[in-house]
KOLDRENTI-639998 format. One line per 10 residues: their letters; for each residue x, y, z of N, C-alpha, C, CB. Coordinates in steps of 0.05 Angstrom, whole numbers, plus 5000, padded with zeros to 4 digits. Glycine has a CB too. Layout:
a) X Y Z X Y Z X Y Z X Y Z; ...
END
This chain:
migtllvall) 1843 1712 7635 1831 1748 7670 1837 1768 7649 1863 1759 7716; 1855 1770 7636 1848 1806 7625 1820 1810 7618 1865 1817 7596; 1818 1786 7595 1793 1797 7570 1778 1797 7590 1780 1777 7539; 1758 1782 7607 1741 1776 7642 1739 1808 7651 1767 1752 7673; 1763 1806 7646 1764 1845 7665 1754 1862 7643 1804 1864 7676; 1760 1863 7623 1751 1892 7595 1722 1879 7595 1773 1893 7552; 1712 1860 7593 1684 1852 7586 1667 1871 7616 1682 1808 7585; 1683 1863 7637 1662 1869 7657 1667 1903 7661 1668 1848 7688; 1696 1915 7653 1687 1946 7653 1668 1958 7634 1709 1962 7652; 1672 1946 7603 1649 1960 7588 1626 1956 7597 1647 1953 7563
sfyveildtv) 1611 1983 7587 1587 1980 7596 1579 2007 7579 1583 1978 7631; 1551 1990 7565 1536 2009 7543 1514 2024 7560 1521 1990 7515; 1494 2040 7534 1457 2049 7547 1459 2064 7524 1447 2070 7582; 1421 2062 7515 1410 2072 7501 1409 2108 7502 1388 2057 7504; 1417 2117 7482 1420 2146 7477 1397 2151 7466 1443 2155 7460; 1369 2155 7475 1350 2170 7456 1359 2196 7438 1328 2180 7474; 1358 2201 7411 1372 2215 7396 1336 2232 7383 1398 2195 7373; 1318 2215 7381 1295 2236 7371 1269 2212 7368 1306 2255 7334; 1251 2230 7363 1227 2206 7366 1215 2229 7339 1202 2200 7407; 1200 2199 7318 1191 2214 7296 1169 2197 7291 1210 2219 7271
efrgipeeiv) 1139 2225 7283 1115 2212 7282 1097 2210 7260 1102 2220 7299; 1089 2183 7244 1082 2193 7221 1060 2213 7217 1077 2174 7207; 1059 2225 7198 1030 2241 7195 1030 2251 7172 1024 2264 7214; 1000 2251 7167 0997 2260 7136 0977 2238 7115 1033 2260 7124; 0977 2221 7131 0974 2195 7116 0946 2191 7108 0984 2171 7135; 0941 2198 7086 0909 2193 7073 0888 2177 7088 0909 2178 7046; 0870 2183 7089 0849 2169 7113 0851 2134 7097 0804 2189 7113; 0850 2136 7064 0843 2112 7061 0857 2099 7059 0831 2107 7049; 0894 2103 7068 0906 2087 7068 0909 2075 7094 0924 2093 7056; 0911 2047 7101 0919 2027 7125 0946 2033 7134 0918 1995 7116
fditddiwae) 0942 2040 7165 0976 2040 7171 0973 2033 7207 0996 2080 7163; 0993 2014 7207 0997 2010 7236 1027 1993 7239 0970 1991 7248; 1036 1993 7257 1067 1990 7252 1070 1973 7281 1088 2024 7248; 1046 1976 7291 1055 1956 7319 1052 1923 7314 1031 1963 7348; 1067 1910 7330 1068 1881 7320 1054 1869 7322 1081 1867 7325; 1033 1861 7306 1018 1846 7291 1016 1815 7304 1029 1848 7263; 1006 1795 7314 1007 1765 7317 1022 1754 7297 0982 1752 7316; 1011 1757 7262 1021 1741 7251 1038 1754 7228 1001 1723 7246; 1036 1786 7228 1060 1791 7218 1071 1824 7230 1056 1787 7186; 1090 1827 7216 1111 1852 7224 1115 1867 7204 1141 1845 7234
prfwidrhhi) 1114 1899 7214 1117 1915 7186 1150 1910 7175 1110 1954 7192; 1149 1929 7158 1179 1925 7147 1189 1957 7143 1180 1906 7115; 1213 1958 7146 1229 1985 7146 1256 1981 7127 1239 1994 7179; 1251 2003 7109 1288 2011 7098 1285 2048 7107 1296 2003 7048; 1304 2048 7121 1311 2076 7136 1346 2092 7113 1322 2063 7182; 1337 2121 7099 1367 2119 7094 1366 2145 7112 1382 2120 7058; 1378 2166 7089 1392 2195 7101 1374 2218 7109 1411 2208 7079; 1354 2204 7076 1335 2216 7069 1303 2208 7073 1341 2217 7047; 1296 2196 7078 1272 2181 7078 1263 2156 7097 1273 2174 7053; 1235 2151 7091 1235 2124 7103 1206 2105 7091 1234 2130 7140
fvasppytci) 1221 2091 7098 1201 2071 7072 1189 2043 7090 1227 2055 7040; 1157 2037 7092 1142 2025 7111 1124 2012 7093 1129 2043 7132; 1129 1981 7107 1100 1963 7085 1091 1953 7120 1113 1923 7049; 1067 1965 7113 1048 1944 7133 1030 1936 7133 1043 1946 7151; 1013 1911 7142 0990 1910 7133 0970 1931 7126 0983 1898 7146; 0970 1921 7094 0969 1887 7079 0993 1884 7062 0940 1879 7057; 0992 1896 7064 1034 1894 7048 1027 1898 7024 1058 1858 7046; 1013 1917 7011 1011 1910 6984 1020 1939 6975 0980 1897 6973; 1031 1955 6988 1039 1982 6979 1073 1986 6999 1009 2009 6988; 1072 2010 6990 1106 2022 7015 1095 2049 7015 1151 2020 7000
lmfsrtgdfi) 1090 2053 7033 1095 2088 7046 1116 2092 7054 1079 2098 7070; 1124 2119 7030 1156 2137 7040 1145 2168 7053 1184 2146 7004; 1167 2166 7074 1157 2189 7094 1182 2204 7087 1152 2180 7132; 1187 2229 7095 1204 2239 7108 1224 2228 7130 1193 2254 7115; 1246 2246 7138 1258 2228 7163 1249 2238 7190 1290 2229 7164; 1230 2269 7171 1209 2276 7202 1189 2263 7197 1196 2308 7211; 1174 2251 7193 1148 2236 7194 1130 2240 7164 1131 2249 7219; 1142 2262 7155 1120 2269 7139 1108 2257 7111 1125 2293 7134; 1082 2244 7100 1080 2235 7081 1087 2245 7061 1063 2230 7079; 1100 2224 7042 1107 2237 7014 1087 2223 6998 1139 2232 7002
kkigkkgeap) 1082 2201 6987 1068 2189 6978 1068 2158 6979 1069 2198 6959; 1048 2136 6960 1049 2105 6964 1057 2104 6941 1025 2087 6972; 1081 2078 6952 1089 2067 6919 1079 2041 6907 1119 2062 6916; 1071 2044 6891 1045 2010 6887 1023 2006 6893 1049 1987 6900; 1014 1971 6883 0987 1977 6893 0984 1952 6885 0967 2001 6883; 0970 1935 6894 0959 1909 6899 0957 1908 6868 0929 1905 6918; 0969 1880 6868 0967 1867 6828 0993 1851 6825 0968 1898 6796; 0986 1845 6797 1013 1823 6781 1032 1840 6768 1002 1800 6754; 1017 1868 6758 1040 1887 6750 1059 1880 6754 1042 1908 6759; 1089 1892 6729 1102 1902 6746 1118 1917 6764 1102 1899 6745
eeflgivdiy) 1097 1936 6772 1098 1962 6785 1089 1953 6816 1078 1986 6770; 1073 1925 6817 1050 1925 6829 1061 1896 6848 1021 1923 6806; 1041 1897 6872 1059 1867 6891 1021 1859 6906 1099 1884 6931; 1032 1835 6904 1009 1809 6912 1012 1818 6940 1018 1770 6905; 1042 1816 6957 1044 1816 6979 1069 1816 6992 1031 1800 6985; 1083 1838 7003 1111 1857 7014 1117 1837 7040 1103 1897 7027; 1140 1816 7027 1151 1797 7043 1170 1819 7063 1168 1771 7025; 1187 1833 7044 1210 1858 7063 1215 1867 7038 1243 1847 7084; 1234 1893 7052 1248 1916 7037 1276 1920 7042 1236 1941 7044; 1295 1923 7036 1313 1926 7041 1330 1947 7015 1321 1901 7049
gfsdtiyvys) 1351 1966 7028 1360 1981 7008 1389 1979 7016 1346 2010 7005; 1413 1982 6976 1437 1974 6986 1443 1991 6965 1447 1942 6990; 1466 2019 6969 1471 2042 6945 1453 2055 6941 1478 2033 6918; 1439 2064 6922 1414 2067 6910 1395 2064 6907 1412 2065 6901; 1395 2034 6907 1366 2029 6899 1365 2011 6924 1358 2015 6866; 1329 2008 6931 1314 1995 6951 1307 1971 6937 1292 2011 6961; 1313 1950 6943 1306 1915 6940 1276 1906 6953 1333 1893 6960; 1247 1905 6940 1229 1895 6943 1224 1867 6942 1218 1906 6932; 1226 1853 6961 1217 1817 6948 1180 1815 6957 1243 1781 6975; 1167 1804 6940 1147 1801 6944 1126 1778 6930 1142 1823 6943
iankitllnl) 1102 1764 6947 1095 1734 6943 1095 1735 6910 1063 1723 6959; 1095 1701 6907 1095 1698 6878 1139 1705 6865 1064 1729 6863; 1141 1706 6886 1174 1701 6884 1190 1727 6868 1181 1669 6863; 1177 1748 6870 1176 1768 6844 1204 1788 6877 1128 1788 6829; 1212 1808 6859 1239 1818 6867 1240 1847 6850 1265 1795 6859; 1231 1869 6861 1220 1891 6851 1252 1916 6860 1184 1896 6868; 1256 1926 6843 1279 1951 6846 1269 1974 6839 1305 1948 6830; 1273 1992 6865 1261 2025 6863 1286 2043 6867 1235 2034 6891; 1283 2059 6859 1314 2080 6865 1298 2101 6893 1326 2110 6824; 1323 2107 6900 1300 2115 6930 1285 2149 6937 1324 2110 6963
dgtyvrsgll) 1279 2145 6911 1257 2173 6907 1224 2149 6898 1274 2205 6867; 1238 2122 6898 1210 2107 6906 1199 2112 6880 1188 2120 6932; 1221 2111 6857 1213 2111 6825 1210 2085 6811 1234 2125 6807; 1200 2068 6793 1196 2036 6788 1232 2035 6773 1160 2025 6760; 1253 2025 6778 1277 2005 6763 1272 1986 6743 1290 1986 6781; 1262 1960 6755 1260 1940 6748 1248 1913 6763 1278 1940 6742; 1237 1893 6752 1237 1872 6762 1234 1846 6756 1227 1875 6772; 1245 1828 6770 1249 1799 6753 1231 1784 6773 1286 1785 6751; 1240 1751 6766 1232 1733 6783 1260 1712 6794 1208 1718 6768; 1252 1695 6819 1284 1678 6832 1271 1654 6839 1303 1692 6866
tylpslpeai) 1294 1630 6825 1275 1607 6830 1293 1595 6855 1270 1584 6800; 1290 1571 6855 1295 1554 6880 1302 1578 6911 1328 1531 6869; 1280 1582 6924 1259 1591 6946 1258 1571 6977 1226 1590 6930; 1266 1576 6983 1258 1572 7012 1232 1570 7016 1266 1591 7028; 1221 1545 7035 1195 1541 7039 1168 1573 7039 1198 1526 7068; 1186 1576 7056 1166 1606 7068 1193 1623 7067 1147 1605 7107; 1191 1651 7045 1216 1663 7060 1205 1683 7075 1239 1675 7041; 1222 1701 7096 1219 1717 7110 1233 1750 7104 1227 1703 7130; 1250 1735 7088 1269 1759 7102 1291 1772 7075 1292 1743 7133; 1295 1787 7056 1319 1795 7051 1344 1810 7057 1316 1798 7040
kvnsksllvi) 1368 1797 7044 1401 1820 7056 1398 1831 7028 1443 1802 7065; 1429 1844 7025 1444 1850 7003 1458 1864 7007 1435 1857 6986; 1484 1859 7001 1503 1864 7004 1521 1868 6962 1511 1838 7028; 1549 1879 6969 1563 1892 6930 1553 1863 6912 1616 1897 6927; 1553 1841 6934 1556 1815 6899 1524 1808 6906 1587 1772 6901; 1513 1802 6922 1496 1783 6928 1466 1791 6945 1514 1762 6942; 1443 1782 6927 1430 1786 6945 1417 1754 6959 1411 1808 6934; 1413 1754 6992 1400 1735 7002 1379 1739 7006 1406 1727 7018; 1357 1706 7000 1335 1711 7014 1335 1684 7042 1308 1709 6990; 1322 1688 7054 1324 1680 7084 1301 1676 7090 1336 1698 7103
genwdyikek) 1295 1639 7105 1273 1638 7112 1268 1617 7117 1258 1647 7100; 1234 1594 7125 1236 1567 7131 1231 1547 7098 1210 1563 7155; 1249 1530 7113 1252 1513 7088 1251 1478 7092 1282 1522 7075; 1237 1464 7091 1225 1435 7102 1227 1422 7075 1192 1435 7116; 1223 1389 7083 1220 1378 7068 1200 1357 7084 1243 1374 7056; 1186 1349 7071 1159 1333 7089 1169 1297 7081 1114 1345 7071; 1178 1273 7094 1189 1259 7097 1162 1234 7094 1205 1266 7120; 1145 1229 7121 1129 1215 7117 1105 1228 7147 1143 1182 7115; 1092 1216 7155 1082 1223 7190 1089 1234 7200 1081 1209 7209; 1084 1257 7213 1108 1272 7235 1135 1274 7233 1109 1261 7258
kykllpavyk) 1142 1270 7208 1169 1268 7208 1176 1290 7179 1179 1232 7207; 1200 1320 7190 1208 1333 7171 1235 1330 7164 1202 1355 7175; 1243 1338 7153 1279 1355 7135 1277 1380 7136 1288 1352 7099; 1297 1395 7157 1299 1419 7153 1319 1421 7133 1302 1433 7175; 1312 1433 7111 1336 1458 7088 1348 1469 7088 1336 1474 7077; 1371 1483 7068 1381 1498 7076 1360 1537 7073 1410 1490 7061; 1366 1555 7092 1339 1568 7108 1361 1589 7094 1327 1565 7149; 1381 1591 7082 1397 1616 7059 1398 1618 7042 1417 1620 7055; 1386 1616 7011 1382 1618 6987 1405 1643 6977 1351 1622 6982; 1430 1643 6961 1441 1662 6952 1439 1667 6928 1459 1661 6956
ynrtdfqfia) 1444 1692 6912 1423 1697 6882 1451 1717 6875 1379 1716 6885; 1470 1719 6855 1474 1743 6844 1449 1773 6838 1483 1731 6820; 1470 1799 6848 1446 1822 6850 1450 1837 6835 1441 1836 6872; 1459 1828 6814 1442 1848 6785 1426 1822 6765 1476 1871 6758; 1424 1802 6760 1416 1787 6744 1396 1762 6763 1442 1779 6728; 1402 1758 6787 1373 1757 6802 1382 1717 6800 1334 1775 6778; 1391 1710 6786 1414 1685 6788 1417 1667 6808 1439 1693 6789; 1407 1642 6812 1410 1629 6835 1443 1623 6836 1389 1604 6835; 1462 1629 6856 1483 1615 6855 1485 1597 6882 1506 1634 6851; 1479 1588 6904 1476 1573 6924 1453 1582 6957 1507 1570 6930
sfftppyssy) 1450 1552 6965 1433 1550 6984 1458 1548 7016 1412 1520 6974; 1458 1552 7031 1467 1550 7054 1457 1547 7083 1478 1566 7053; 1471 1545 7105 1456 1537 7138 1432 1515 7132 1438 1569 7156; 1434 1495 7145 1414 1481 7155 1408 1485 7178 1417 1460 7152; 1390 1487 7192 1378 1494 7216 1380 1465 7230 1347 1506 7212; 1401 1455 7259 1401 1427 7263 1385 1419 7279 1421 1418 7269; 1352 1423 7273 1330 1418 7295 1317 1398 7284 1310 1442 7303; 1298 1376 7305 1281 1359 7301 1255 1363 7290 1280 1350 7319; 1240 1337 7281 1212 1349 7270 1195 1352 7295 1195 1327 7248; 1208 1349 7321 1197 1363 7346 1192 1395 7344 1217 1358 7370
vfkhyfrmpr) 1223 1397 7349 1225 1416 7346 1215 1443 7321 1243 1410 7352; 1218 1430 7285 1205 1450 7274 1176 1442 7279 1213 1455 7247; 1165 1419 7286 1132 1430 7285 1124 1448 7318 1106 1393 7282; 1137 1451 7332 1120 1467 7351 1128 1493 7358 1118 1454 7374; 1153 1501 7342 1172 1524 7341 1172 1536 7319 1196 1519 7347; 1170 1527 7299 1164 1541 7271 1136 1540 7262 1179 1529 7248; 1130 1561 7285 1102 1564 7275 1095 1598 7284 1079 1537 7293; 1117 1614 7282 1119 1635 7284 1120 1645 7263 1133 1641 7297; 1111 1674 7255 1105 1686 7233 1135 1697 7216 1083 1709 7241; 1146 1697 7239 1179 1706 7228 1203 1690 7243 1185 1743 7236
vyavdiaede) 1212 1667 7241 1224 1648 7258 1262 1656 7260 1215 1614 7243; 1270 1674 7244 1291 1677 7245 1303 1713 7246 1299 1660 7225; 1310 1719 7251 1328 1749 7273 1346 1744 7249 1346 1745 7318; 1348 1761 7244 1380 1768 7217 1394 1794 7205 1372 1756 7185; 1417 1792 7199 1430 1807 7191 1458 1799 7183 1428 1823 7205; 1472 1819 7155 1490 1815 7151 1511 1842 7156 1486 1803 7130; 1529 1833 7160 1562 1850 7146 1569 1840 7121 1593 1842 7164; 1590 1854 7110 1600 1859 7075 1601 1831 7068 1636 1876 7067; 1618 1817 7083 1628 1776 7082 1600 1759 7105 1677 1770 7108; 1594 1769 7125 1585 1748 7141 1551 1753 7139 1599 1750 7172
ifiaprfdpv) 1533 1739 7150 1516 1744 7164 1506 1726 7186 1502 1749 7149; 1500 1737 7206 1481 1735 7227 1444 1724 7230 1483 1761 7234; 1447 1701 7242 1423 1677 7236 1422 1673 7262 1430 1648 7216; 1390 1682 7280 1385 1675 7310 1364 1668 7300 1385 1694 7336; 1355 1642 7308 1325 1634 7313 1313 1639 7341 1321 1602 7307; 1280 1654 7337 1273 1664 7344 1274 1658 7375 1258 1666 7330; 1263 1627 7364 1255 1614 7401 1285 1602 7408 1225 1579 7405; 1310 1604 7399 1318 1588 7410 1354 1612 7419 1314 1557 7389; 1367 1607 7444 1391 1626 7445 1418 1615 7426 1400 1628 7478; 1410 1622 7404 1441 1615 7394 1442 1637 7364 1446 1572 7383
iyiydiktgk) 1472 1643 7364 1473 1657 7343 1488 1648 7320 1480 1678 7349; 1481 1632 7300 1502 1637 7274 1510 1646 7263 1505 1633 7260; 1532 1644 7241 1554 1662 7237 1558 1653 7218 1575 1666 7253; 1560 1649 7186 1565 1648 7160 1571 1659 7145 1555 1644 7152; 1592 1657 7125 1611 1656 7107 1582 1658 7077 1635 1624 7113; 1586 1685 7079 1572 1692 7053 1581 1675 7029 1577 1721 7047; 1606 1688 7020 1619 1680 6999 1627 1650 6998 1640 1696 6998; 1629 1634 7015 1628 1601 7015 1611 1599 7037 1657 1584 7020; 1588 1608 7052 1567 1595 7057 1583 1568 7072 1547 1589 7029; 1605 1572 7089 1612 1557 7112 1611 1574 7144 1642 1546 7106
errvfklssc) 1603 1556 7154 1600 1565 7184 1611 1571 7194 1595 1557 7198; 1626 1599 7206 1646 1605 7222 1649 1600 7248 1648 1626 7221; 1631 1611 7264 1620 1611 7284 1589 1612 7299 1631 1625 7287; 1595 1604 7321 1567 1597 7333 1570 1600 7364 1556 1565 7325; 1549 1618 7370 1545 1628 7402 1528 1621 7415 1543 1653 7407; 1527 1602 7427 1507 1586 7450 1506 1607 7471 1519 1555 7464; 1488 1628 7474 1487 1648 7492 1475 1635 7517 1472 1673 7481; 1489 1641 7543 1481 1631 7566 1463 1655 7588 1509 1620 7578; 1448 1662 7587 1433 1687 7599 1408 1680 7612 1426 1708 7578; 1417 1684 7638 1389 1671 7661 1360 1681 7640 1387 1694 7705
ylgrpppmdl) 1361 1707 7637 1337 1718 7620 1330 1714 7608 1333 1733 7612; 1347 1693 7582 1334 1693 7556 1347 1658 7552 1345 1722 7531; 1311 1635 7554 1328 1609 7543 1305 1604 7518 1331 1578 7570; 1306 1578 7517 1284 1565 7497 1258 1562 7510 1293 1537 7486; 1244 1583 7496 1206 1569 7515 1198 1553 7507 1177 1582 7515; 1173 1534 7522 1163 1513 7516 1150 1518 7493 1150 1502 7535; 1144 1503 7481 1133 1490 7457 1107 1510 7458 1127 1453 7458; 1098 1501 7438 1067 1518 7426 1056 1490 7430 1063 1535 7386; 1022 1499 7435 1000 1479 7443 0998 1477 7410 0969 1491 7464; 1008 1458 7401 1006 1448 7369 0979 1428 7373 1039 1428 7354
erylmgpdta) 0964 1417 7388 0941 1406 7371 0916 1435 7375 0928 1369 7387; 0920 1450 7396 0909 1468 7390 0910 1488 7372 0907 1474 7403; 0936 1494 7365 0949 1510 7345 0926 1495 7313 0994 1502 7345; 0930 1470 7308 0916 1454 7289 0882 1465 7282 0916 1424 7303; 0872 1465 7302 0846 1469 7307 0827 1484 7275 0847 1492 7337; 0849 1504 7277 0838 1525 7258 0848 1558 7264 0806 1522 7260; 0847 1575 7238 0848 1599 7241 0857 1617 7268 0826 1603 7234; 0823 1613 7281 0820 1634 7300 0832 1619 7325 0788 1646 7304; 0832 1588 7332 0852 1587 7350 0878 1580 7354 0846 1579 7360; 0893 1581 7328 0910 1592 7317 0924 1616 7328 0900 1595 7297
rkvlydwkhs) 0910 1634 7328 0909 1657 7327 0910 1664 7359 0885 1665 7310; 0901 1648 7379 0901 1659 7405 0922 1634 7411 0869 1664 7423; 0929 1608 7407 0950 1597 7411 0978 1616 7410 0949 1578 7394; 0975 1622 7383 1002 1641 7382 1001 1671 7408 1002 1656 7343; 0982 1686 7406 0966 1708 7415 0988 1687 7447 0920 1711 7407; 0974 1674 7466 0979 1667 7480 1013 1658 7493 0964 1654 7475; 1024 1646 7471 1047 1650 7474 1076 1664 7474 1045 1641 7469; 1070 1688 7442 1089 1701 7444 1084 1714 7475 1091 1720 7419; 1056 1718 7489 1061 1737 7514 1056 1714 7539 1037 1765 7515; 1067 1704 7534 1076 1682 7561 1100 1675 7563 1064 1655 7561
htfienlfyi) 1119 1687 7545 1154 1674 7537 1165 1693 7527 1160 1649 7514; 1187 1694 7529 1208 1707 7517 1223 1693 7502 1222 1719 7533; 1223 1712 7478 1236 1705 7459 1253 1725 7435 1218 1691 7450; 1267 1728 7415 1292 1743 7415 1268 1751 7395 1328 1734 7410; 1279 1778 7382 1261 1790 7368 1277 1799 7345 1247 1812 7384; 1306 1806 7340 1326 1815 7335 1344 1811 7334 1329 1825 7341; 1370 1826 7317 1394 1830 7327 1400 1851 7298 1415 1798 7333; 1426 1861 7306 1440 1881 7298 1466 1880 7304 1430 1902 7306; 1483 1875 7277 1515 1881 7285 1526 1900 7277 1534 1863 7279; 1537 1908 7299 1552 1953 7299 1575 1950 7298 1550 1981 7330
pskeiivlay) 1596 1954 7265 1626 1948 7255 1638 1968 7277 1635 1957 7217; 1626 1998 7282 1652 2003 7291 1654 2000 7324 1660 2031 7282; 1634 1982 7340 1650 1977 7359 1650 1951 7367 1645 1992 7378; 1640 1929 7337 1651 1900 7348 1630 1894 7364 1680 1900 7366; 1595 1895 7364 1586 1889 7384 1562 1874 7371 1583 1911 7404; 1542 1859 7380 1523 1845 7365 1498 1863 7388 1527 1803 7363; 1477 1867 7377 1454 1875 7397 1436 1861 7393 1445 1901 7396; 1430 1849 7411 1403 1818 7404 1390 1839 7423 1407 1772 7418; 1359 1839 7405 1333 1847 7419 1318 1825 7431 1316 1861 7400; 1311 1817 7455 1276 1803 7462 1268 1805 7479 1269 1778 7463
reamknacsd) 1252 1800 7480 1222 1807 7492 1210 1795 7515 1202 1801 7474; 1213 1792 7539 1203 1781 7557 1169 1794 7568 1226 1781 7577; 1154 1758 7563 1126 1762 7570 1122 1776 7597 1111 1735 7571; 1113 1794 7610 1096 1798 7643 1070 1784 7652 1087 1827 7647; 1063 1783 7667 1037 1782 7681 1013 1789 7661 1038 1802 7706; 1013 1825 7659 0994 1836 7640 1006 1853 7617 0976 1852 7655; 1031 1841 7606 1043 1868 7583 1065 1852 7583 1050 1907 7593; 1096 1858 7562 1124 1849 7559 1138 1870 7545 1127 1821 7545; 1153 1867 7557 1179 1891 7567 1194 1879 7545 1197 1891 7603; 1205 1904 7538 1238 1897 7508 1258 1900 7528 1247 1928 7473
ylmilnsyge) 1276 1885 7515 1305 1888 7526 1333 1879 7512 1303 1875 7550; 1353 1891 7516 1370 1882 7491 1397 1874 7510 1375 1910 7464; 1407 1866 7496 1434 1841 7507 1453 1851 7494 1433 1807 7498; 1485 1859 7492 1507 1863 7486 1522 1840 7486 1516 1880 7499; 1534 1834 7460 1555 1816 7457 1579 1826 7442 1546 1793 7444; 1600 1814 7448 1625 1822 7436 1624 1803 7413 1651 1819 7457; 1652 1801 7389 1658 1789 7367 1669 1759 7374 1677 1806 7353; 1668 1755 7403 1675 1730 7410 1645 1714 7428 1706 1735 7430; 1631 1723 7421 1588 1715 7434 1595 1718 7466 1569 1666 7426; 1616 1733 7472 1611 1738 7505 1594 1746 7508 1626 1753 7521
iiqdrikapg) 1579 1752 7524 1555 1777 7540 1570 1795 7551 1535 1767 7566; 1571 1826 7538 1581 1842 7558 1571 1850 7577 1587 1857 7554; 1535 1859 7566 1513 1876 7586 1486 1854 7572 1509 1923 7577; 1471 1852 7588 1446 1842 7589 1429 1854 7599 1443 1823 7597; 1402 1852 7584 1378 1865 7604 1380 1896 7607 1380 1851 7635; 1386 1904 7578 1390 1938 7584 1356 1940 7569 1425 1959 7562; 1339 1964 7577 1325 1965 7590 1309 1987 7552 1335 1976 7627; 1296 1973 7534 1290 1984 7514 1263 2003 7506 1292 1966 7501; 1271 2021 7492 1253 2042 7486 1231 2033 7474 1264 2061 7472; 1234 2004 7472 1207 2004 7451 1211 1974 7438 1207 2033 7423
rlvfkdtden) 1202 1965 7417 1215 1941 7398 1230 1953 7380 1195 1924 7382; 1252 1928 7376 1278 1946 7356 1276 1938 7322 1318 1933 7369; 1266 1954 7311 1268 1941 7282 1281 1941 7255 1251 1943 7276; 1304 1969 7264 1317 1972 7243 1342 1983 7257 1303 1989 7222; 1371 1979 7235 1393 1995 7243 1399 2009 7211 1421 1973 7259; 1413 2041 7221 1412 2048 7193 1452 2041 7193 1395 2087 7184; 1458 2060 7165 1477 2061 7157 1497 2074 7180 1474 2073 7132; 1481 2088 7196 1504 2106 7216 1496 2091 7248 1495 2152 7217; 1491 2077 7244 1480 2053 7268 1472 2059 7289 1497 2034 7277; 1453 2085 7279 1425 2094 7294 1408 2063 7288 1406 2128 7277
lyfvvdsisi) 1401 2057 7319 1387 2037 7319 1341 2049 7322 1405 2019 7350; 1322 2038 7314 1294 2053 7311 1286 2032 7322 1281 2063 7281; 1272 2035 7343 1242 2028 7359 1221 2036 7348 1239 2038 7384; 1191 2006 7350 1168 2014 7339 1149 2025 7372 1153 1983 7317; 1141 2044 7388 1138 2055 7408 1106 2046 7420 1143 2084 7402; 1091 2062 7376 1074 2051 7379 1054 2053 7356 1068 2057 7401; 1037 2064 7350 1016 2052 7320 1035 2077 7306 0968 2056 7320; 1038 2093 7325 1047 2116 7292 1077 2129 7287 1026 2151 7294; 1093 2122 7320 1116 2135 7318 1141 2118 7325 1114 2159 7334; 1160 2121 7315 1190 2100 7325 1209 2127 7326 1205 2068 7293
iiahik) 1232 2121 7357 1241 2120 7365 1276 2121 7361 1227 2110 7370; 1286 2139 7348 1312 2138 7338 1329 2139 7358 1317 2157 7319; 1353 2117 7368 1369 2121 7390 1403 2109 7384 1353 2104 7415; 1416 2106 7400 1444 2099 7389 1457 2081 7424 1465 2136 7376; 1470 2068 7404 1491 2057 7436 1512 2073 7438 1508 2024 7435; 1515 2073 7463 1535 2103 7473 1558 2067 7494 1506 2146 7508
END
C-alpha cells in the first residue's frame, strides 16, 4: 500500500533548457537529422562538443555546444581514419568510439583527432549499437541462424569485448521470440533500444513493451519488466509478403507501418533519480506524436504519456535529454 501511494505521489515533467540549431555546415556536406525510414542519425554529446553521424554515414560532423560547425571527421574509404558506413558512436572517458561497417572500431580524441583503429570478431548478424563502460565494449544487434525454410533461431544479441584490445569475451541475451516474430518484426532498421549503467545493460525490443536488464560482467539476466500500459502494446506485424517484393515496396511497407502503429523509440536510465525514461512514438491519423513513460527501479510505471518535445535521441553525463525537433535543431531538456 505504501509503495503504491509513493508511486502515485511522484510526478515528473519535461523542463526545456535550451534549443540548439546547427549552423555553418559547408554546402557540400549532406546533413539531416530527421528520422529516416531506413536509418537514424547517431549522436554523442559531451560538455564541450556535439558529434553527429547522419546519412550517408561516411563521416562525423563536430559542432560546438551552441551548434556552430567545427569540422568534419573522416571520409568514405577503407583507410584507418576512414569509414565505409558508421553504425554508431559512443564516448567514454576521454575517447570517442566509432563502430563502422567491416567490423571496424575507430578511436578518436575528444577534439576529433584520430587515435587508432582495430577489428572486432564474432559479431551479431546485423550490429546496430555500441556501448562502453570502464572494462567492456558492447556491440548490440540482430543475430540469428537460418535452420530451414521459414525457420530461424535467434542467437545472443549482445557481444562483449575487452575495451582496450578489442578481444572477444562473451555473448549473452538471446531474445525469446519465435521465427514468426523474427520474420514480421525484425525488419526495423534498429530493433533494440539500449542503455547501460556501469554494471547493467537495459534492452527493449522496439516492437515489444518489455525491458530486459542484464549483468554486464556475468551476462546473466537480473530483471525483466513487462510493461502494462494502455498506450503501448505490441503492434500488428508488418506485411511480410509486400515487404519482400522489392526495395521500393519494402520502403512503403515500413513507412506505413511506422506511421500506423505505436512503438518504442529509445530508453535511458537516470541514476540520480533511479528511473528509466522510455520514449515511444504514437501514430496519429496524419502525423506521429512522441511521448515518455517513467518507470521506477522495480519496473512500475510511475507516469505515462508525458508529451515529449521531439524524438528522444540522447542522454548526456549530466542526465540532460536531447530531442530532435527538425532537420537542423535539437532541444535540451531535463526530467524534473
